[in-house]
All heavy atoms as a GROMACS GRO file, in nm:
protein
  601
    1MET      N    1   2.820  -0.342  -0.293
    1MET     CA    2   2.702  -0.267  -0.254
    1MET      C    3   2.720  -0.218  -0.110
    1MET      O    4   2.761  -0.293  -0.023
    1MET     CB    5   2.579  -0.358  -0.264
    1MET     CG    6   2.451  -0.289  -0.226
    1MET     SD    7   2.304  -0.392  -0.238
    1MET     CE    8   2.296  -0.424  -0.411
    2THR      N    9   2.688  -0.093  -0.088
    2THR     CA   10   2.699  -0.038   0.046
    2THR      C   11   2.563  -0.040   0.115
    2THR      O   12   2.460  -0.062   0.052
    2THR     CB   13   2.750   0.108   0.041
    2THR    OG1   14   2.649   0.188  -0.019
    2THR    CG2   15   2.879   0.119  -0.036
    3ILE      N   16   2.564  -0.015   0.242
    3ILE     CA   17   2.438  -0.010   0.318
    3ILE      C   18   2.346   0.097   0.261
    3ILE      O   19   2.225   0.077   0.253
    3ILE     CB   20   2.466   0.013   0.467
    3ILE    CG1   21   2.535  -0.110   0.526
    3ILE    CG2   22   2.337   0.045   0.542
    3ILE    CD1   23   2.573  -0.096   0.671
    4ALA      N   24   2.400   0.208   0.218
    4ALA     CA   25   2.319   0.316   0.162
    4ALA      C   26   2.250   0.275   0.032
    4ALA      O   27   2.147   0.330  -0.004
    4ALA     CB   28   2.405   0.439   0.138
    5GLU      N   29   2.307   0.176  -0.038
    5GLU     CA   30   2.250   0.133  -0.165
    5GLU      C   31   2.138   0.030  -0.149
    5GLU      O   32   2.066   0.003  -0.244
    5GLU     CB   33   2.360   0.074  -0.254
    5GLU     CG   34   2.463   0.177  -0.296
    5GLU     CD   35   2.581   0.113  -0.367
    5GLU    OE1   36   2.619   0.000  -0.332
    5GLU    OE2   37   2.636   0.179  -0.457
    6ILE      N   38   2.128  -0.029  -0.033
    6ILE     CA   39   2.026  -0.130  -0.010
    6ILE      C   40   1.891  -0.061   0.001
    6ILE      O   41   1.872   0.030   0.082
    6ILE     CB   42   2.054  -0.212   0.118
    6ILE    CG1   43   2.185  -0.289   0.102
    6ILE    CG2   44   1.938  -0.306   0.147
    6ILE    CD1   45   2.230  -0.358   0.229
    7LYS      N   46   1.799  -0.103  -0.085
    7LYS     CA   47   1.665  -0.043  -0.081
    7LYS      C   48   1.580  -0.124   0.015
    7LYS      O   49   1.558  -0.242  -0.004
    7LYS     CB   50   1.603  -0.043  -0.220
    7LYS     CG   51   1.468   0.024  -0.223
    7LYS     CD   52   1.412   0.031  -0.362
    7LYS     CE   53   1.276   0.099  -0.357
    7LYS     NZ   54   1.218   0.110  -0.490
    8ARG      N   55   1.533  -0.058   0.118
    8ARG     CA   56   1.452  -0.126   0.219
    8ARG      C   57   1.305  -0.096   0.194
    8ARG      O   58   1.269   0.015   0.158
    8ARG     CB   59   1.490  -0.078   0.358
    8ARG     CG   60   1.630  -0.117   0.396
    8ARG     CD   61   1.653  -0.095   0.545
    8ARG     NE   62   1.781  -0.148   0.582
    8ARG     CZ   63   1.882  -0.073   0.622
    8ARG    NH1   64   1.868   0.056   0.632
    8ARG    NH2   65   1.996  -0.128   0.656
    9GLU      N   66   1.222  -0.198   0.217
    9GLU     CA   67   1.079  -0.176   0.210
    9GLU      C   68   1.033  -0.111   0.339
    9GLU      O   69   1.078  -0.150   0.447
    9GLU     CB   70   1.006  -0.310   0.191
    9GLU     CG   71   1.017  -0.367   0.053
    9GLU     CD   72   0.923  -0.484   0.031
    9GLU    OE1   73   0.844  -0.516   0.121
    9GLU    OE2   74   0.931  -0.542  -0.077
   10PRO      N   75   0.944  -0.013   0.330
   10PRO     CA   76   0.894   0.049   0.453
   10PRO      C   77   0.815  -0.051   0.536
   10PRO      O   78   0.756  -0.145   0.482
   10PRO     CB   79   0.805   0.163   0.402
   10PRO     CG   80   0.778   0.134   0.259
   10PRO     CD   81   0.887   0.043   0.210
   11ARG      N   82   0.812  -0.031   0.667
   11ARG     CA   83   0.741  -0.122   0.757
   11ARG      C   84   0.591  -0.123   0.729
   11ARG      O   85   0.524  -0.219   0.759
   11ARG     CB   86   0.765  -0.082   0.902
   11ARG     CG   87   0.906  -0.111   0.946
   11ARG     CD   88   0.934  -0.068   1.088
   11ARG     NE   89   0.820  -0.082   1.176
   11ARG     CZ   90   0.810  -0.024   1.294
   11ARG    NH1   91   0.906   0.051   1.337
   11ARG    NH2   92   0.704  -0.042   1.370
   12ASN      N   93   0.540  -0.015   0.670
   12ASN     CA   94   0.397  -0.006   0.647
   12ASN      C   95   0.356  -0.051   0.507
   12ASN      O   96   0.245  -0.023   0.462
   12ASN     CB   97   0.348   0.135   0.674
   12ASN     CG   98   0.413   0.238   0.584
   12ASN    OD1   99   0.501   0.206   0.505
   12ASN    ND2  100   0.373   0.363   0.596
   13LYS      N  101   0.443  -0.123   0.436
   13LYS     CA  102   0.415  -0.164   0.299
   13LYS      C  103   0.288  -0.248   0.290
   13LYS      O  104   0.205  -0.225   0.203
   13LYS     CB  105   0.533  -0.241   0.239
   13LYS     CG  106   0.508  -0.282   0.094
   13LYS     CD  107   0.617  -0.371   0.041
   13LYS     CE  108   0.596  -0.411  -0.103
   13LYS     NZ  109   0.463  -0.455  -0.140
   14ASP      N  110   0.271  -0.346   0.378
   14ASP     CA  111   0.151  -0.430   0.373
   14ASP      C  112   0.025  -0.347   0.395
   14ASP      O  113  -0.077  -0.369   0.330
   14ASP     CB  114   0.158  -0.542   0.478
   14ASP     CG  115   0.262  -0.647   0.445
   14ASP    OD1  116   0.305  -0.655   0.328
   14ASP    OD2  117   0.301  -0.722   0.537
   15THR      N  118   0.033  -0.251   0.485
   15THR     CA  119  -0.082  -0.164   0.513
   15THR      C  120  -0.114  -0.079   0.391
   15THR      O  121  -0.231  -0.067   0.351
   15THR     CB  122  -0.053  -0.075   0.634
   15THR    OG1  123  -0.020  -0.158   0.746
   15THR    CG2  124  -0.173   0.012   0.669
   16ILE      N  125  -0.013  -0.021   0.330
   16ILE     CA  126  -0.034   0.061   0.211
   16ILE      C  127  -0.091  -0.023   0.096
   16ILE      O  128  -0.184   0.020   0.027
   16ILE     CB  129   0.096   0.131   0.170
   16ILE    CG1  130   0.133   0.237   0.274
   16ILE    CG2  131   0.086   0.193   0.031
   16ILE    CD1  132   0.270   0.296   0.258
   17ASP      N  133  -0.038  -0.144   0.078
   17ASP     CA  134  -0.088  -0.232  -0.027
   17ASP      C  135  -0.236  -0.265  -0.005
   17ASP      O  136  -0.315  -0.264  -0.100
   17ASP     CB  137  -0.007  -0.362  -0.034
   17ASP     CG  138   0.134  -0.340  -0.088
   17ASP    OD1  139   0.161  -0.232  -0.146
   17ASP    OD2  140   0.217  -0.432  -0.071
   18LEU      N  141  -0.274  -0.294   0.120
   18LEU     CA  142  -0.414  -0.323   0.150
   18LEU      C  143  -0.503  -0.202   0.123
   18LEU      O  144  -0.610  -0.214   0.062
   18LEU     CB  145  -0.430  -0.369   0.294
   18LEU     CG  146  -0.573  -0.396   0.339
   18LEU    CD1  147  -0.637  -0.506   0.256
   18LEU    CD2  148  -0.577  -0.430   0.486
   19LEU      N  149  -0.459  -0.085   0.164
   19LEU     CA  150  -0.538   0.036   0.140
   19LEU      C  151  -0.553   0.064  -0.009
   19LEU      O  152  -0.660   0.104  -0.055
   19LEU     CB  153  -0.476   0.156   0.212
   19LEU     CG  154  -0.491   0.154   0.363
   19LEU    CD1  155  -0.406   0.265   0.426
   19LEU    CD2  156  -0.635   0.167   0.406
   20LYS      N  157  -0.449   0.041  -0.087
   20LYS     CA  158  -0.458   0.058  -0.232
   20LYS      C  159  -0.560  -0.039  -0.290
   20LYS      O  160  -0.638  -0.001  -0.379
   20LYS     CB  161  -0.321   0.038  -0.297
   20LYS     CG  162  -0.226   0.153  -0.275
   20LYS     CD  163  -0.091   0.125  -0.339
   20LYS     CE  164   0.007   0.238  -0.316
   20LYS     NZ  165   0.139   0.209  -0.373
   21HIS      N  166  -0.560  -0.162  -0.242
   21HIS     CA  167  -0.657  -0.261  -0.288
   21HIS      C  168  -0.800  -0.217  -0.254
   21HIS      O  169  -0.891  -0.228  -0.338
   21HIS     CB  170  -0.627  -0.398  -0.226
   21HIS     CG  171  -0.724  -0.503  -0.264
   21HIS    ND1  172  -0.728  -0.559  -0.390
   21HIS    CD2  173  -0.824  -0.561  -0.194
   21HIS    CE1  174  -0.826  -0.648  -0.394
   21HIS    NE2  175  -0.885  -0.651  -0.276
   22ILE      N  176  -0.819  -0.166  -0.135
   22ILE     CA  177  -0.951  -0.118  -0.094
   22ILE      C  178  -0.995  -0.003  -0.184
   22ILE      O  179  -1.110   0.001  -0.230
   22ILE     CB  180  -0.950  -0.076   0.054
   22ILE    CG1  181  -0.932  -0.200   0.143
   22ILE    CG2  182  -1.078  -0.001   0.092
   22ILE    CD1  183  -0.901  -0.168   0.288
   23VAL      N  184  -0.906   0.091  -0.212
   23VAL     CA  185  -0.939   0.204  -0.300
   23VAL      C  186  -0.980   0.153  -0.438
   23VAL      O  187  -1.079   0.201  -0.496
   23VAL     CB  188  -0.822   0.304  -0.308
   23VAL    CG1  189  -0.842   0.404  -0.420
   23VAL    CG2  190  -0.805   0.375  -0.175
   24GLN      N  191  -0.908   0.056  -0.490
   24GLN     CA  192  -0.943   0.000  -0.621
   24GLN      C  193  -1.083  -0.061  -0.619
   24GLN      O  194  -1.161  -0.042  -0.713
   24GLN     CB  195  -0.841  -0.106  -0.664
   24GLN     CG  196  -0.707  -0.050  -0.701
   24GLN     CD  197  -0.604  -0.159  -0.724
   24GLN    OE1  198  -0.625  -0.277  -0.694
   24GLN    NE2  199  -0.489  -0.121  -0.778
   25GLN      N  200  -1.116  -0.134  -0.512
   25GLN     CA  201  -1.247  -0.196  -0.500
   25GLN      C  202  -1.357  -0.090  -0.493
   25GLN      O  203  -1.462  -0.104  -0.556
   25GLN     CB  204  -1.254  -0.286  -0.377
   25GLN     CG  205  -1.164  -0.407  -0.384
   25GLN     CD  206  -1.209  -0.504  -0.491
   25GLN    OE1  207  -1.326  -0.540  -0.497
   25GLN    NE2  208  -1.117  -0.544  -0.576
   26VAL      N  209  -1.334   0.015  -0.418
   26VAL     CA  210  -1.433   0.122  -0.404
   26VAL      C  211  -1.451   0.196  -0.536
   26VAL      O  212  -1.564   0.224  -0.577
   26VAL     CB  213  -1.393   0.219  -0.290
   26VAL    CG1  214  -1.480   0.344  -0.290
   26VAL    CG2  215  -1.400   0.148  -0.155
   27GLU      N  216  -1.342   0.225  -0.602
   27GLU     CA  217  -1.351   0.295  -0.731
   27GLU      C  218  -1.421   0.211  -0.836
   27GLU      O  219  -1.488   0.266  -0.924
   27GLU     CB  220  -1.211   0.336  -0.779
   27GLU     CG  221  -1.150   0.447  -0.697
   27GLU     CD  222  -1.009   0.483  -0.738
   27GLU    OE1  223  -0.940   0.399  -0.801
   27GLU    OE2  224  -0.966   0.594  -0.705
   28ALA      N  225  -1.410   0.080  -0.827
   28ALA     CA  226  -1.471  -0.011  -0.925
   28ALA      C  227  -1.619  -0.035  -0.899
   28ALA      O  228  -1.687  -0.092  -0.984
   28ALA     CB  229  -1.395  -0.144  -0.927
   29SER      N  230  -1.669   0.006  -0.785
   29SER     CA  231  -1.808  -0.022  -0.750
   29SER      C  232  -1.882   0.106  -0.715
   29SER      O  233  -1.845   0.176  -0.620
   29SER     CB  234  -1.814  -0.118  -0.631
   29SER     OG  235  -1.948  -0.134  -0.588
   30GLU      N  236  -1.989   0.134  -0.788
   30GLU     CA  237  -2.071   0.250  -0.755
   30GLU      C  238  -2.154   0.226  -0.630
   30GLU      O  239  -2.213   0.318  -0.576
   30GLU     CB  240  -2.161   0.283  -0.873
   30GLU     CG  241  -2.086   0.335  -0.993
   30GLU     CD  242  -2.177   0.372  -1.108
   30GLU    OE1  243  -2.300   0.378  -1.088
   30GLU    OE2  244  -2.125   0.395  -1.218
   31ASP      N  245  -2.161   0.100  -0.585
   31ASP     CA  246  -2.240   0.066  -0.467
   31ASP      C  247  -2.165   0.086  -0.336
   31ASP      O  248  -2.223   0.072  -0.229
   31ASP     CB  249  -2.288  -0.080  -0.474
   31ASP     CG  250  -2.387  -0.102  -0.586
   31ASP    OD1  251  -2.455  -0.004  -0.626
   31ASP    OD2  252  -2.399  -0.216  -0.636
   32ALA      N  253  -2.036   0.114  -0.342
   32ALA     CA  254  -1.958   0.135  -0.220
   32ALA      C  255  -1.996   0.271  -0.161
   32ALA      O  256  -1.969   0.375  -0.220
   32ALA     CB  257  -1.809   0.128  -0.250
   33THR      N  258  -2.061   0.268  -0.045
   33THR     CA  259  -2.112   0.393   0.011
   33THR      C  260  -2.062   0.422   0.152
   33THR      O  261  -2.070   0.536   0.197
   33THR     CB  262  -2.266   0.390   0.016
   33THR    OG1  263  -2.307   0.278   0.093
   33THR    CG2  264  -2.324   0.383  -0.124
   34GLU      N  265  -2.013   0.323   0.223
   34GLU     CA  266  -1.968   0.344   0.360
   34GLU      C  267  -1.835   0.273   0.382
   34GLU      O  268  -1.808   0.171   0.321
   34GLU     CB  269  -2.071   0.288   0.459
   34GLU     CG  270  -2.206   0.354   0.450
   34GLU     CD  271  -2.309   0.290   0.542
   34GLU    OE1  272  -2.274   0.197   0.617
   34GLU    OE2  273  -2.424   0.336   0.540
   35VAL      N  274  -1.755   0.330   0.472
   35VAL     CA  275  -1.629   0.266   0.507
   35VAL      C  276  -1.602   0.290   0.656
   35VAL      O  277  -1.634   0.396   0.709
   35VAL     CB  278  -1.512   0.316   0.420
   35VAL    CG1  279  -1.479   0.461   0.448
   35VAL    CG2  280  -1.388   0.231   0.440
   36LEU      N  281  -1.546   0.188   0.717
   36LEU     CA  282  -1.502   0.198   0.856
   36LEU      C  283  -1.367   0.128   0.862
   36LEU      O  284  -1.354   0.013   0.820
   36LEU     CB  285  -1.601   0.128   0.950
   36LEU     CG  286  -1.559   0.114   1.096
   36LEU    CD1  287  -1.551   0.251   1.163
   36LEU    CD2  288  -1.656   0.026   1.171
   37ALA      N  289  -1.267   0.199   0.910
   37ALA     CA  290  -1.133   0.141   0.915
   37ALA      C  291  -1.067   0.176   1.047
   37ALA      O  292  -1.082   0.287   1.098
   37ALA     CB  293  -1.048   0.193   0.800
   38PHE      N  294  -0.995   0.079   1.101
   38PHE     CA  295  -0.912   0.101   1.218
   38PHE      C  296  -0.768   0.082   1.175
   38PHE      O  297  -0.734  -0.020   1.114
   38PHE     CB  298  -0.947   0.000   1.329
   38PHE     CG  299  -1.082   0.022   1.388
   38PHE    CD1  300  -1.192  -0.044   1.338
   38PHE    CD2  301  -1.100   0.109   1.495
   38PHE    CE1  302  -1.318  -0.026   1.393
   38PHE    CE2  303  -1.225   0.129   1.550
   38PHE     CZ  304  -1.334   0.062   1.499
   39VAL      N  305  -0.685   0.178   1.207
   39VAL     CA  306  -0.544   0.172   1.170
   39VAL      C  307  -0.461   0.191   1.296
   39VAL      O  308  -0.480   0.287   1.370
   39VAL     CB  309  -0.509   0.281   1.066
   39VAL    CG1  310  -0.362   0.273   1.029
   39VAL    CG2  311  -0.597   0.270   0.943
   40LYS      N  312  -0.369   0.096   1.318
   40LYS     CA  313  -0.280   0.109   1.433
   40LYS      C  314  -0.162   0.195   1.392
   40LYS      O  315  -0.085   0.160   1.302
   40LYS     CB  316  -0.233  -0.028   1.481
   40LYS     CG  317  -0.152  -0.020   1.609
   40LYS     CD  318  -0.117  -0.158   1.660
   40LYS     CE  319  -0.040  -0.149   1.790
   40LYS     NZ  320   0.004  -0.282   1.835
   41ILE      N  321  -0.150   0.309   1.456
   41ILE     CA  322  -0.040   0.401   1.431
   41ILE      C  323   0.034   0.416   1.563
   41ILE      O  324  -0.021   0.466   1.660
   41ILE     CB  325  -0.092   0.537   1.380
   41ILE    CG1  326  -0.172   0.519   1.251
   41ILE    CG2  327   0.025   0.634   1.360
   41ILE    CD1  328  -0.243   0.644   1.203
   42GLY      N  329   0.158   0.368   1.565
   42GLY     CA  330   0.230   0.362   1.692
   42GLY      C  331   0.165   0.257   1.779
   42GLY      O  332   0.146   0.144   1.738
   43LYS      N  333   0.126   0.296   1.899
   43LYS     CA  334   0.062   0.202   1.991
   43LYS      C  335  -0.089   0.216   1.995
   43LYS      O  336  -0.156   0.140   2.064
   43LYS     CB  337   0.119   0.222   2.132
   43LYS     CG  338   0.265   0.188   2.144
   43LYS     CD  339   0.314   0.206   2.285
   43LYS     CE  340   0.462   0.170   2.296
   43LYS     NZ  341   0.510   0.183   2.433
   44ASP      N  342  -0.143   0.314   1.922
   44ASP     CA  343  -0.285   0.344   1.931
   44ASP      C  344  -0.359   0.310   1.802
   44ASP      O  345  -0.303   0.322   1.693
   44ASP     CB  346  -0.307   0.492   1.962
   44ASP     CG  347  -0.245   0.532   2.094
   44ASP    OD1  348  -0.260   0.457   2.192
   44ASP    OD2  349  -0.182   0.640   2.100
   45TYR      N  350  -0.484   0.270   1.816
   45TYR     CA  351  -0.571   0.248   1.701
   45TYR      C  352  -0.649   0.375   1.673
   45TYR      O  353  -0.700   0.440   1.765
   45TYR     CB  354  -0.668   0.132   1.726
   45TYR     CG  355  -0.602  -0.002   1.713
   45TYR    CD1  356  -0.542  -0.064   1.822
   45TYR    CD2  357  -0.596  -0.066   1.590
   45TYR    CE1  358  -0.479  -0.187   1.809
   45TYR    CE2  359  -0.534  -0.190   1.576
   45TYR     CZ  360  -0.476  -0.249   1.686
   45TYR     OH  361  -0.414  -0.370   1.673
   46HIS      N  362  -0.658   0.410   1.546
   46HIS     CA  363  -0.732   0.528   1.502
   46HIS      C  364  -0.848   0.481   1.414
   46HIS      O  365  -0.831   0.394   1.330
   46HIS     CB  366  -0.640   0.623   1.425
   46HIS     CG  367  -0.526   0.671   1.506
   46HIS    ND1  368  -0.527   0.793   1.569
   46HIS    CD2  369  -0.406   0.614   1.537
   46HIS    CE1  370  -0.413   0.809   1.634
   46HIS    NE2  371  -0.338   0.700   1.617
   47ARG      N  372  -0.966   0.542   1.436
   47ARG     CA  373  -1.085   0.505   1.360
   47ARG      C  374  -1.111   0.610   1.254
   47ARG      O  375  -1.107   0.730   1.281
   47ARG     CB  376  -1.206   0.494   1.452
   47ARG     CG  377  -1.334   0.458   1.378
   47ARG     CD  378  -1.455   0.460   1.469
   47ARG     NE  379  -1.473   0.586   1.539
   47ARG     CZ  380  -1.534   0.693   1.490
   47ARG    NH1  381  -1.582   0.692   1.368
   47ARG    NH2  382  -1.547   0.802   1.563
   48PHE      N  383  -1.140   0.562   1.133
   48PHE     CA  384  -1.178   0.648   1.022
   48PHE      C  385  -1.307   0.593   0.965
   48PHE      O  386  -1.320   0.471   0.946
   48PHE     CB  387  -1.069   0.646   0.914
   48PHE     CG  388  -0.934   0.691   0.964
   48PHE    CD1  389  -0.843   0.599   1.015
   48PHE    CD2  390  -0.899   0.825   0.961
   48PHE    CE1  391  -0.718   0.640   1.060
   48PHE    CE2  392  -0.774   0.866   1.007
   48PHE     CZ  393  -0.684   0.774   1.057
   49SER      N  394  -1.404   0.680   0.940
   49SER     CA  395  -1.530   0.630   0.885
   49SER      C  396  -1.606   0.739   0.811
   49SER      O  397  -1.586   0.858   0.837
   49SER     CB  398  -1.618   0.572   0.995
   49SER     OG  399  -1.665   0.674   1.081
   50THR      N  400  -1.690   0.692   0.722
   50THR     CA  401  -1.789   0.779   0.661
   50THR      C  402  -1.912   0.773   0.750
   50THR      O  403  -1.911   0.706   0.853
   50THR     CB  404  -1.825   0.730   0.520
   50THR    OG1  405  -1.879   0.598   0.532
   50THR    CG2  406  -1.704   0.729   0.428
   51GLY      N  407  -2.019   0.836   0.709
   51GLY     CA  408  -2.144   0.821   0.782
   51GLY      C  409  -2.192   0.676   0.774
   51GLY      O  410  -2.169   0.608   0.674
   52ILE      N  411  -2.254   0.628   0.880
   52ILE     CA  412  -2.303   0.490   0.884
   52ILE      C  413  -2.456   0.496   0.888
   52ILE      O  414  -2.514   0.548   0.984
   52ILE     CB  415  -2.249   0.415   1.007
   52ILE    CG1  416  -2.096   0.423   1.013
   52ILE    CG2  417  -2.300   0.272   1.010
   52ILE    CD1  418  -2.023   0.356   0.898
   53ALA      N  419  -2.522   0.441   0.785
   53ALA     CA  420  -2.668   0.449   0.775
   53ALA      C  421  -2.737   0.348   0.867
   53ALA      O  422  -2.836   0.380   0.932
   53ALA     CB  423  -2.711   0.427   0.631
   54ASP      N  424  -2.686   0.224   0.873
   54ASP     CA  425  -2.751   0.118   0.949
   54ASP      C  426  -2.659   0.074   1.063
   54ASP      O  427  -2.576  -0.015   1.047
   54ASP     CB  428  -2.784   0.000   0.857
   54ASP     CG  429  -2.867  -0.108   0.925
   54ASP    OD1  430  -2.880  -0.105   1.049
   54ASP    OD2  431  -2.918  -0.196   0.853
   55MET      N  432  -2.672   0.140   1.176
   55MET     CA  433  -2.581   0.116   1.288
   55MET      C  434  -2.593  -0.026   1.343
   55MET      O  435  -2.492  -0.087   1.379
   55MET     CB  436  -2.608   0.218   1.399
   55MET     CG  437  -2.495   0.230   1.498
   55MET     SD  438  -2.335   0.279   1.429
   55MET     CE  439  -2.365   0.447   1.383
   56MET      N  440  -2.713  -0.082   1.348
   56MET     CA  441  -2.730  -0.220   1.399
   56MET      C  442  -2.658  -0.320   1.310
   56MET      O  443  -2.597  -0.414   1.360
   56MET     CB  444  -2.878  -0.255   1.412
   56MET     CG  445  -2.947  -0.181   1.526
   56MET     SD  446  -2.866  -0.204   1.686
   56MET     CE  447  -2.899  -0.375   1.718
   57LYS      N  448  -2.663  -0.302   1.180
   57LYS     CA  449  -2.592  -0.391   1.088
   57LYS      C  450  -2.442  -0.379   1.111
   57LYS      O  451  -2.369  -0.479   1.111
   57LYS     CB  452  -2.628  -0.361   0.943
   57LYS     CG  453  -2.570  -0.460   0.846
   57LYS     CD  454  -2.623  -0.438   0.706
   57LYS     CE  455  -2.569  -0.544   0.613
   57LYS     NZ  456  -2.623  -0.529   0.477
   58LEU      N  457  -2.394  -0.258   1.132
   58LEU     CA  458  -2.253  -0.237   1.160
   58LEU      C  459  -2.212  -0.309   1.287
   58LEU      O  460  -2.107  -0.374   1.293
   58LEU     CB  461  -2.220  -0.088   1.171
   58LEU     CG  462  -2.077  -0.056   1.216
   58LEU    CD1  463  -1.975  -0.109   1.116
   58LEU    CD2  464  -2.060   0.091   1.240
   59ILE      N  465  -2.295  -0.301   1.390
   59ILE     CA  466  -2.264  -0.369   1.516
   59ILE      C  467  -2.255  -0.520   1.493
   59ILE      O  468  -2.166  -0.586   1.547
   59ILE     CB  469  -2.368  -0.333   1.623
   59ILE    CG1  470  -2.350  -0.186   1.664
   59ILE    CG2  471  -2.356  -0.425   1.745
   59ILE    CD1  472  -2.461  -0.131   1.749
   60ALA      N  473  -2.343  -0.575   1.411
   60ALA     CA  474  -2.338  -0.718   1.380
   60ALA      C  475  -2.208  -0.754   1.307
   60ALA      O  476  -2.144  -0.855   1.339
   60ALA     CB  477  -2.459  -0.758   1.295
   61VAL      N  478  -2.168  -0.670   1.214
   61VAL     CA  479  -2.042  -0.694   1.142
   61VAL      C  480  -1.924  -0.687   1.238
   61VAL      O  481  -1.830  -0.767   1.230
   61VAL     CB  482  -2.027  -0.592   1.026
   61VAL    CG1  483  -1.888  -0.598   0.966
   61VAL    CG2  484  -2.132  -0.616   0.920
   62LEU      N  485  -1.928  -0.592   1.331
   62LEU     CA  486  -1.820  -0.580   1.429
   62LEU      C  487  -1.813  -0.704   1.520
   62LEU      O  488  -1.704  -0.747   1.558
   62LEU     CB  489  -1.836  -0.454   1.513
   62LEU     CG  490  -1.812  -0.323   1.439
   62LEU    CD1  491  -1.849  -0.204   1.527
   62LEU    CD2  492  -1.670  -0.312   1.390
   63GLU      N  493  -1.928  -0.760   1.553
   63GLU     CA  494  -1.929  -0.882   1.634
   63GLU      C  495  -1.864  -0.998   1.559
   63GLU      O  496  -1.788  -1.076   1.617
   63GLU     CB  497  -2.072  -0.919   1.675
   63GLU     CG  498  -2.127  -0.832   1.786
   63GLU     CD  499  -2.050  -0.848   1.916
   63GLU    OE1  500  -2.010  -0.960   1.952
   63GLU    OE2  501  -2.030  -0.745   1.984
   64VAL      N  502  -1.890  -1.008   1.429
   64VAL     CA  503  -1.826  -1.112   1.348
   64VAL      C  504  -1.676  -1.087   1.342
   64VAL      O  505  -1.595  -1.180   1.355
   64VAL     CB  506  -1.888  -1.117   1.206
   64VAL    CG1  507  -1.808  -1.208   1.115
   64VAL    CG2  508  -2.033  -1.162   1.213
   65ALA      N  509  -1.636  -0.961   1.326
   65ALA     CA  510  -1.493  -0.928   1.323
   65ALA      C  511  -1.428  -0.960   1.457
   65ALA      O  512  -1.315  -1.010   1.461
   65ALA     CB  513  -1.475  -0.780   1.288
   66LYS      N  514  -1.498  -0.933   1.566
   66LYS     CA  515  -1.445  -0.965   1.699
   66LYS      C  516  -1.423  -1.116   1.712
   66LYS      O  517  -1.318  -1.160   1.760
   66LYS     CB  518  -1.542  -0.915   1.807
   66LYS     CG  519  -1.493  -0.944   1.949
   66LYS     CD  520  -1.588  -0.884   2.052
   66LYS     CE  521  -1.700  -0.981   2.080
   66LYS     NZ  522  -1.788  -0.938   2.190
   67HIS      N  523  -1.520  -1.193   1.666
   67HIS     CA  524  -1.507  -1.339   1.670
   67HIS      C  525  -1.387  -1.385   1.588
   67HIS      O  526  -1.310  -1.473   1.629
   67HIS     CB  527  -1.636  -1.405   1.620
   67HIS     CG  528  -1.627  -1.553   1.611
   67HIS    ND1  529  -1.626  -1.634   1.723
   67HIS    CD2  530  -1.616  -1.636   1.505
   67HIS    CE1  531  -1.614  -1.760   1.684
   67HIS    NE2  532  -1.609  -1.764   1.553
   68ASP      N  533  -1.369  -1.324   1.470
   68ASP     CA  534  -1.255  -1.357   1.384
   68ASP      C  535  -1.123  -1.326   1.455
   68ASP      O  536  -1.030  -1.407   1.452
   68ASP     CB  537  -1.265  -1.281   1.252
   68ASP     CG  538  -1.150  -1.313   1.158
   68ASP    OD1  539  -1.128  -1.432   1.130
   68ASP    OD2  540  -1.083  -1.219   1.112
   69CYS      N  541  -1.116  -1.212   1.521
   69CYS     CA  542  -0.993  -1.174   1.593
   69CYS      C  543  -0.964  -1.273   1.706
   69CYS      O  544  -0.849  -1.314   1.725
   69CYS     CB  545  -1.006  -1.033   1.650
   69CYS     SG  546  -1.000  -0.904   1.525
   70ILE      N  547  -1.066  -1.310   1.780
   70ILE     CA  548  -1.047  -1.405   1.890
   70ILE      C  549  -1.003  -1.540   1.837
   70ILE      O  550  -0.913  -1.605   1.893
   70ILE     CB  551  -1.175  -1.417   1.975
   70ILE    CG1  552  -1.199  -1.285   2.050
   70ILE    CG2  553  -1.168  -1.533   2.071
   70ILE    CD1  554  -1.334  -1.273   2.117
   71SER      N  555  -1.061  -1.583   1.725
   71SER     CA  556  -1.020  -1.710   1.663
   71SER      C  557  -0.875  -1.705   1.620
   71SER      O  558  -0.800  -1.801   1.636
   71SER     CB  559  -1.108  -1.741   1.541
   71SER     OG  560  -1.241  -1.763   1.581
   72ARG      N  561  -0.832  -1.592   1.564
   72ARG     CA  562  -0.692  -1.578   1.521
   72ARG      C  563  -0.598  -1.582   1.641
   72ARG      O  564  -0.488  -1.635   1.633
   72ARG     CB  565  -0.672  -1.448   1.446
   72ARG     CG  566  -0.736  -1.448   1.309
   72ARG     CD  567  -0.714  -1.316   1.240
   72ARG     NE  568  -0.787  -1.308   1.115
   72ARG     CZ  569  -0.752  -1.232   1.014
   72ARG    NH1  570  -0.645  -1.156   1.024
   72ARG    NH2  571  -0.823  -1.229   0.905
   73MET      N  572  -0.642  -1.526   1.753
   73MET     CA  573  -0.558  -1.527   1.874
   73MET      C  574  -0.535  -1.670   1.922
   73MET      O  575  -0.426  -1.703   1.968
   73MET     CB  576  -0.624  -1.447   1.986
   73MET     CG  577  -0.616  -1.299   1.970
   73MET     SD  578  -0.706  -1.201   2.093
   73MET     CE  579  -0.706  -1.299   2.239
   74THR      N  580  -0.636  -1.755   1.913
   74THR     CA  581  -0.624  -1.891   1.964
   74THR      C  582  -0.548  -1.982   1.869
   74THR      O  583  -0.499  -2.086   1.911
   74THR     CB  584  -0.762  -1.951   1.994
   74THR    OG1  585  -0.840  -1.955   1.875
   74THR    CG2  586  -0.835  -1.872   2.101
   75THR      N  587  -0.538  -1.945   1.740
   75THR     CA  588  -0.468  -2.031   1.645
   75THR      C  589  -0.326  -1.984   1.617
   75THR      O  590  -0.249  -2.056   1.558
   75THR     CB  591  -0.544  -2.039   1.510
   75THR    OG1  592  -0.560  -1.908   1.456
   75THR    CG2  593  -0.681  -2.102   1.530
   76ASP      N  594  -0.292  -1.862   1.656
   76ASP     CA  595  -0.156  -1.810   1.630
   76ASP      C  596  -0.059  -1.855   1.736
   76ASP      O  597  -0.080  -1.889   1.842
   76ASP     CB  598  -0.156  -1.658   1.622
   76ASP     CG  599  -0.222  -1.608   1.494
   76ASP    OD1  600  -0.238  -1.690   1.402
   76ASP    OD2  601  -0.255  -1.489   1.489
   0.00000   0.00000   0.00000
């Protein structure tokens, strides 16, 4: 086998797999109405979202996500 024959997985495979899973969940639920996603592309984070109806609820969810990120930092 030569180097050219080795099939490499792309670096973004985990990201693509997660996005496919999210799409499946949204397609399976008629109740899915809003999405907010941050994707790190290169060194920068990019935000993608639909309209957000309840901004205060979103802020609360972001606070929980922030806490989760900080917890992961201290355990990694």
